[in-house]
PAROTI-434305 format. One record per residue (C-alpha): residue in three letters; residue number from 1; x, y, z. Coordinates in steps of 0.2 Angstrom, whole numbers, padded with zeros to 4 digits. Example, Ala and Ser with C-alpha at 12.3 -4.5 7.8 and 13.67 -1.06 7.14 Angstrom:
// residues 2
   rest    nr    east   north      up
    Ala     1    0062   -0022    0039
    Ser     2    0068   -0005    0036
END
This chain:
// residues 332
   rest    nr    east   north      up
    Met     1    0000    0000    0000
    Ala     2    0007    0017   -0005
    Thr     3    0012    0029    0008
    Leu     4    0014    0048    0009
    Lys     5    0033    0046    0007
    Asp     6    0030    0036   -0009
    Val     7    0020    0050   -0016
    Ala     8    0033    0063   -0011
    Arg     9    0047    0052   -0019
    Leu    10    0038    0050   -0035
    Ala    11    0033    0069   -0036
    Asn    12    0051    0074   -0031
    Val    13    0045    0085   -0017
    Asp    14    0045    0085    0002
    Val    15    0032    0075    0012
    Ser    16    0026    0091    0020
    Thr    17    0022    0098    0003
    Val    18    0012    0083   -0002
    Ser    19    0002    0085    0015
    Arg    20   -0001    0103    0012
    Ala    21   -0007    0100   -0006
    Leu    22   -0019    0086   -0001
    Asn    23   -0026    0095    0014
    Asn    24   -0027    0112    0006
    Val    25   -0020    0120    0021
    Ser    26   -0008    0132    0013
    Tyr    27   -0003    0137   -0005
    Val    28    0006    0125   -0016
    His    29    0011    0130   -0034
    Pro    30   -0001    0123   -0046
    Asp    31    0012    0114   -0056
    Thr    32    0019    0106   -0040
    Lys    33    0001    0101   -0035
    Glu    34   -0002    0094   -0052
    Lys    35    0013    0083   -0051
    Ile    36    0008    0077   -0033
    Leu    37   -0010    0073   -0039
    Asp    38   -0002    0063   -0054
    Ala    39    0008    0053   -0042
    Val    40   -0007    0050   -0031
    Gln    41   -0016    0043   -0046
    Gln    42   -0001    0032   -0052
    Leu    43    0001    0025   -0034
    Ser    44   -0018    0023   -0030
    Tyr    45   -0013    0032   -0014
    Arg    46   -0027    0032   -0001
    Pro    47   -0024    0043    0015
    Asn    48   -0025    0034    0032
    Leu    49   -0041    0042    0038
    Leu    50   -0040    0035    0055
    Ala    51   -0023    0042    0058
    Lys    52   -0028    0059    0051
    Gly    53   -0043    0059    0062
    Leu    54   -0033    0056    0077
    Arg    55   -0021    0070    0073
    Gln    56   -0036    0082    0070
    Gly    57   -0046    0076    0084
    Lys    58   -0060    0071    0072
    Ser    59   -0065    0054    0064
    His    60   -0078    0062    0052
    Thr    61   -0091    0049    0058
    Val    62   -0108    0052    0065
    Gly    63   -0116    0039    0076
    Val    64   -0135    0036    0073
    Val    65   -0146    0027    0087
    Ile    66   -0163    0022    0081
    Pro    67   -0176    0009    0086
    Ser    68   -0177   -0001    0069
    Ile    69   -0171    0001    0051
    Asn    70   -0181   -0014    0045
    Leu    71   -0197   -0009    0035
    Ser    72   -0199    0007    0044
    Val    73   -0198    0025    0041
    Phe    74   -0181    0025    0049
    Gly    75   -0174    0016    0034
    Glu    76   -0178    0031    0023
    Ile    77   -0172    0043    0036
    Val    78   -0155    0034    0037
    Gln    79   -0154    0035    0018
    Gly    80   -0156    0054    0020
    Ile    81   -0143    0054    0034
    Glu    82   -0130    0044    0023
    Ile    83   -0133    0055    0008
    Glu    84   -0130    0071    0017
    Ala    85   -0115    0064    0028
    Arg    86   -0107    0058    0012
    Arg    87   -0109    0076    0005
    Phe    88   -0099    0083    0020
    Gly    89   -0086    0069    0019
    Tyr    90   -0093    0060    0034
    Gly    91   -0097    0042    0037
    Val    92   -0111    0034    0047
    Met    93   -0111    0021    0061
    Ile    94   -0129    0014    0064
    Cys    95   -0135    0006    0081
    Asn    96   -0152   -0002    0081
    Thr    97   -0160   -0003    0099
    Glu    98   -0177   -0011    0096
    Asp    99   -0183    0002    0108
    Ser   100   -0175   -0007    0122
    Pro   101   -0168    0005    0136
    Glu   102   -0154   -0007    0140
    Ser   103   -0149   -0008    0121
    Glu   104   -0150    0010    0120
    Glu   105   -0138    0013    0135
    Glu   106   -0126    0001    0128
    Cys   107   -0126    0010    0111
    Ile   108   -0124    0027    0118
    Gln   109   -0109    0021    0129
    Arg   110   -0101    0012    0115
    Leu   111   -0102    0028    0104
    Arg   112   -0096    0040    0117
    Asn   113   -0081    0029    0120
    Gly   114   -0078    0025    0102
    Phe   115   -0073    0036    0087
    Val   116   -0088    0047    0083
    Asp   117   -0089    0066    0082
    Gly   118   -0107    0067    0085
    Ile   119   -0123    0057    0089
    Val   120   -0140    0057    0081
    Ile   121   -0153    0048    0092
    Ala   122   -0171    0043    0092
    Ser   123   -0172    0040    0111
    Thr   124   -0183    0030    0122
    Gly   125   -0183    0044    0134
    Lys   126   -0175    0033    0148
    His   127   -0158    0040    0147
    Lys   128   -0159    0059    0147
    Arg   129   -0145    0061    0160
    Leu   130   -0133    0050    0151
    Ile   131   -0137    0059    0134
    Arg   132   -0134    0076    0142
    Asp   133   -0118    0070    0150
    Val   134   -0112    0065    0133
    Lys   135   -0116    0082    0126
    Cys   136   -0108    0091    0141
    Asn   137   -0092    0080    0137
    Gly   138   -0090    0088    0120
    Ile   139   -0099    0076    0108
    Pro   140   -0114    0085    0099
    Val   141   -0131    0077    0100
    Val   142   -0146    0080    0090
    Gln   143   -0163    0072    0093
    Leu   144   -0171    0063    0078
    Val   145   -0190    0060    0077
    Arg   146   -0193    0060    0096
    Lys   147   -0190    0076    0105
    Gln   148   -0188    0069    0123
    Asp   149   -0177    0084    0130
    Glu   150   -0180    0102    0127
    Thr   151   -0162    0106    0131
    Ile   152   -0155    0097    0116
    Ser   153   -0158    0101    0098
    Ser   154   -0171    0091    0088
    Ile   155   -0179    0088    0071
    Val   156   -0197    0080    0072
    Ala   157   -0213    0079    0062
    Asp   158   -0230    0087    0067
    Tyr   159   -0237    0071    0075
    Phe   160   -0251    0080    0083
    Lys   161   -0257    0087    0066
    Ser   162   -0255    0069    0058
    Gly   163   -0267    0062    0071
    Tyr   164   -0279    0076    0070
    Glu   165   -0280    0078    0051
    Gly   166   -0279    0059    0049
    Thr   167   -0294    0056    0060
    Lys   168   -0304    0071    0052
    Tyr   169   -0300    0063    0035
    Leu   170   -0308    0046    0040
    Ile   171   -0323    0055    0047
    Gly   172   -0325    0065    0031
    Lys   173   -0325    0048    0022
    Gly   174   -0341    0043    0032
    Cys   175   -0332    0034    0046
    Lys   176   -0341    0035    0063
    Gln   177   -0332    0023    0074
    Val   178   -0313    0026    0071
    Gly   179   -0301    0016    0080
    Leu   180   -0282    0020    0084
    Ile   181   -0269    0007    0085
    Asn   182   -0255    0016    0094
    Gly   183   -0238    0013    0102
    Pro   184   -0231    0016    0119
    Met   185   -0238    0032    0125
    Glu   186   -0222    0037    0135
    Ile   187   -0214    0039    0118
    Val   188   -0218    0057    0112
    Pro   189   -0224    0054    0094
    Tyr   190   -0236    0041    0100
    Lys   191   -0243    0052    0113
    Glu   192   -0244    0067    0101
    Arg   193   -0253    0056    0088
    Tyr   194   -0266    0051    0101
    Arg   195   -0268    0069    0107
    Gly   196   -0273    0074    0089
    Tyr   197   -0284    0059    0087
    Arg   198   -0293    0063    0103
    Lys   199   -0296    0081    0098
    Ala   200   -0304    0077    0082
    Ile   201   -0315    0063    0090
    Lys   202   -0321    0075    0103
    Glu   203   -0325    0089    0090
    Phe   204   -0337    0077    0081
    Gly   205   -0344    0069    0097
    Tyr   206   -0339    0052    0093
    Glu   207   -0332    0038    0105
    Glu   208   -0313    0034    0107
    His   209   -0307    0017    0102
    Val   210   -0288    0015    0106
    Val   211   -0277    0000    0107
    Glu   212   -0259    0003    0114
    Ser   213   -0249   -0011    0106
    Asn   214   -0240   -0022    0119
    Val   215   -0232   -0034    0107
    Pro   216   -0213   -0036    0108
    Lys   217   -0205   -0019    0103
    Gly   218   -0201   -0017    0085
    Asp   219   -0214   -0030    0079
    Tyr   220   -0225   -0017    0071
    Phe   221   -0234   -0030    0060
    Lys   222   -0239   -0041    0074
    Gly   223   -0245   -0025    0084
    Gly   224   -0257   -0021    0069
    Tyr   225   -0263   -0038    0067
    Gln   226   -0267   -0041    0085
    Gly   227   -0273   -0023    0087
    Val   228   -0287   -0024    0075
    Ala   229   -0294   -0040    0083
    Arg   230   -0294   -0030    0099
    Leu   231   -0303   -0016    0091
    Leu   232   -0316   -0027    0084
    Glu   233   -0319   -0035    0101
    Asp   234   -0322   -0018    0108
    Cys   235   -0333   -0012    0095
    Lys   236   -0340   -0023    0081
    Glu   237   -0345   -0007    0071
    Ile   238   -0328   -0001    0068
    Asp   239   -0327    0007    0051
    Gly   240   -0311    0016    0051
    Val   241   -0293    0011    0058
    Leu   242   -0279    0022    0060
    Thr   243   -0262    0015    0064
    Ser   244   -0247    0024    0071
    Val   245   -0235    0017    0057
    Asp   246   -0236    0008    0040
    Met   247   -0231   -0009    0046
    Gln   248   -0245   -0009    0059
    Gly   249   -0257   -0005    0044
    Ile   250   -0250   -0020    0034
    Gly   251   -0254   -0031    0049
    Val   252   -0272   -0023    0050
    Ile   253   -0275   -0027    0031
    Arg   254   -0269   -0045    0033
    Ala   255   -0280   -0048    0048
    Leu   256   -0295   -0040    0040
    Lys   257   -0293   -0050    0024
    Glu   258   -0291   -0066    0034
    Arg   259   -0308   -0062    0042
    Gly   260   -0316   -0060    0025
    Ile   261   -0317   -0041    0027
    Pro   262   -0311   -0033    0011
    Val   263   -0300   -0017    0011
    Pro   264   -0306   -0005    0006
    Gly   265   -0324   -0009    0010
    Lys   266   -0333   -0010    0026
    Ile   267   -0317   -0004    0035
    Lys   268   -0305    0010    0029
    Val   269   -0287    0009    0035
    Met   270   -0274    0023    0036
    Ser   271   -0257    0025    0043
    Leu   272   -0252    0041    0052
    Thr   273   -0233    0039    0048
    Gly   274   -0232    0034    0030
    His   275   -0217    0031    0019
    Ser   276   -0214    0023    0002
    Ile   277   -0218    0005    0007
    Gly   278   -0237    0011    0009
    Gly   279   -0238    0014   -0010
    Met   280   -0230   -0003   -0015
    Leu   281   -0243   -0014   -0007
    Glu   282   -0256   -0024   -0017
    Thr   283   -0269   -0013   -0009
    Ala   284   -0259    0004   -0008
    Met   285   -0261    0012    0009
    Thr   286   -0268    0030    0012
    Ser   287   -0256    0039    0025
    Met   288   -0251    0055    0033
    Glu   289   -0233    0055    0026
    Ile   290   -0218    0063    0034
    Pro   291   -0203    0069    0023
    Ala   292   -0191    0056    0029
    Val   293   -0176    0059    0018
    Glu   294   -0178    0078    0021
    Met   295   -0178    0074    0040
    Gly   296   -0162    0063    0038
    Arg   297   -0153    0076    0028
    Gly   298   -0159    0090    0040
    Val   299   -0153    0081    0056
    Thr   300   -0136    0078    0048
    Gln   301   -0134    0096    0044
    Met   302   -0138    0101    0062
    Val   303   -0126    0089    0070
    Ile   304   -0111    0092    0057
    Glu   305   -0114    0111    0060
    Glu   306   -0111    0108    0078
    Ile   307   -0096    0097    0076
    Glu   308   -0087    0109    0065
    Ala   309   -0092    0125    0074
    Asp   310   -0079    0135    0084
    Pro   311   -0080    0130    0102
    Gln   312   -0084    0148    0107
    His   313   -0098    0150    0094
    Lys   314   -0108    0135    0095
    Pro   315   -0125    0135    0085
    Ala   316   -0140    0140    0095
    Leu   317   -0153    0127    0101
    Gln   318   -0165    0122    0087
    His   319   -0181    0113    0087
    Val   320   -0187    0109    0069
    Val   321   -0204    0103    0066
    Leu   322   -0208    0097    0048
    Lys   323   -0225    0096    0040
    Val   324   -0234    0080    0036
    Ser   325   -0245    0078    0020
    Leu   326   -0260    0067    0016
    Val   327   -0257    0054    0002
    Glu   328   -0274    0046   -0003
    Arg   329   -0272    0028   -0009
    Glu   330   -0283    0013   -0011
    Thr   331   -0287    0008    0007
    Thr   332   -0299    0023    0010
END
């Protein structure tokens, strides 16, 4: 493997000149720089990024802590993170927690003791003190999807509006018994979706029908599959079902079809956190969609801005809320 010395020898210059040319830290004559770049190409030289990072005190790596990447909106968010990180010359290290507080703590500790410059986290909310401690020790942290701590910057979607507008939409479609299959209420997005749902239900004078999924965390499909059975036990006249995420909606559609209930038909189904998978189903699912890739790119810009800022001029606290949008498809 070629070294910096090999490049210097082939270009007939000092090692320091090669370093200055490749890092653009000071002026190098254009002719000399061209010779150096030709030598780099001939030798297929690749810089030792780890050693460079140690010298500069940076690894150009962002740690990402999320509950799940499999068939969830987080997959698209991570895509946005990787696209934007690459644009800034950063790599990404991903940790999946399955919303386990124990796994989350292990991930945070691993990242803080590892080689990352900043952390993006969709937290369970169980480790606020630890996350603040990480930030106080000089590792920038930005909250993703879930704003659990007002003292740390965040980027989220308008989950309240998602619940409110989604419920009003189903009622506008003629539904009078609208059920909500939700997740754990201690997690902010689920709590906010419920608040929006409840407000709309009260405005129309209808009855609430809510199932808080208690299946193993991360098994959204099973949560929807079992949740709709519980809704039908509670109210046989259910004619509209809202799910907190798309995979729950897929579970609902499967359970209804197994019962001989066509979708669309007697029951309309809608997701409150849609992403591209909803449009690829045999029966495409109506949803309130969040701009997932935009969210990923935005959170990456926020954390890198903080990483690269002068210690005396850190960016101001930011809490960004992105708009949701209704996408009508076949399930309603």
